[in-house]
C-alpha positions in Angstrom: 0.0 0.0 0.0 2.9 2.4 0.8 4.5 1.7 -2.5 1.2 2.4 -4.3 0.9 5.8 -2.5 4.5 6.7 -3.1 4.1 5.9 -6.9 0.9 7.9 -7.0 2.7 10.9 -5.5 5.6 10.5 -7.9 3.2 10.3 -10.9 1.4 13.4 -9.7 4.7 15.3 -9.2 5.8 14.3 -12.8 2.4 15.1 -14.3 1.8 18.5 -12.6 4.3 20.5 -14.6 3.1 18.9 -17.8 -0.5 19.8 -17.1 0.5 23.4 -16.2 2.6 23.7 -19.4 -0.3 22.6 -21.5 -2.5 25.5 -20.6 -2.7 28.6 -22.8 -1.5 31.8 -21.2 -4.1 34.5 -20.7 -2.6 37.9 -21.3 -4.3 41.1 -20.2 -4.7 43.6 -22.9 -2.2 46.4 -22.7 -3.6 49.9 -22.3 -2.9 52.2 -25.3 -2.0 55.8 -25.0 -1.8 55.8 -21.3 1.6 56.1 -19.6 2.0 55.2 -15.9 4.4 58.2 -15.7 3.1 60.9 -18.0 5.4 63.8 -17.0 8.9 64.2 -15.6 7.5 65.8 -12.5 5.2 62.8 -11.8 8.2 60.5 -12.4 10.2 62.5 -9.9 7.4 62.3 -7.4 7.3 58.5 -7.8 11.1 58.3 -7.4 10.8 60.4 -4.2 8.2 58.1 -2.8 10.2 55.0 -3.5 13.4 56.5 -1.9 11.3 57.7 1.1 10.3 54.1 1.8 13.9 52.9 1.3 15.1 55.4 3.8 12.4 54.3 6.3 13.5 50.7 5.9 17.2 51.8 6.4 16.3 53.8 9.6 14.5 50.8 11.0 17.4 48.5 10.1 19.8 51.0 11.7 17.8 51.1 14.9 17.7 47.3 15.0 21.5 47.1 14.5 22.1 49.7 17.3 20.0 47.8 19.8 21.5 44.5 18.7 25.0 45.8 19.1 24.1 47.2 22.5 22.7 43.8 23.5 25.8 42.0 22.3 28.1 44.5 24.0 26.2 44.2 27.3 26.2 40.4 27.2 29.8 40.0 26.1 31.0 39.9 29.7 34.6 40.6 28.7 34.6 38.1 25.8 36.8 39.7 23.1 35.0 37.8 20.2 31.6 39.0 21.3 32.9 42.6 21.8 34.4 42.5 18.3 31.0 41.3 16.9 29.2 44.1 18.7 31.6 46.7 17.2 30.9 45.2 13.7 27.2 45.5 14.3 27.6 49.1 15.4 29.6 49.7 12.2 26.8 48.2 10.1 24.3 50.6 11.9 26.5 53.6 11.0 26.6 52.5 7.4 22.8 52.1 7.4 22.4 55.6 8.8 24.7 57.0 6.2 22.7 55.3 3.4 19.4 56.6 4.9 20.8 60.1 4.9 21.9 59.7 1.3 18.5 58.3 0.3 16.8 61.3 1.9 18.9 63.8 0.0 19.1 62.0 -3.4 15.6 63.1 -4.7 16.5 66.7 -4.3 19.8 66.2 -6.1 18.1 64.3 -9.0 15.4 67.1 -9.2 18.1 69.8 -9.4 19.8 67.9 -12.2 16.7 67.2 -14.2 14.7 70.4 -13.7 17.6 72.8 -13.1 16.1 74.0 -9.8 
């Protein structure tokens, strides 16, 4: 009985990709004449929103790294290896903070290049 079930699962695993490949793809019609980014200004606004969310993610990561480094340092109890790891985590937090500051200032820099503002 176990062999029968095992063979049935094997046959299903082999047949599943073949059944999926035999289906015709259904493509959605493409809109004509409508651009998702109609002007440079709306493109810059989209770019600013994306970079804003990236900077938020980096600030969260930096905060996590700072707390994790503090935890490692407090629990190191004189262990040089754990103290070294805590210093590395703090370095990662500083790098995340620098990237977040750059992400916050990059939209203004791109806007000044593209629009000459």
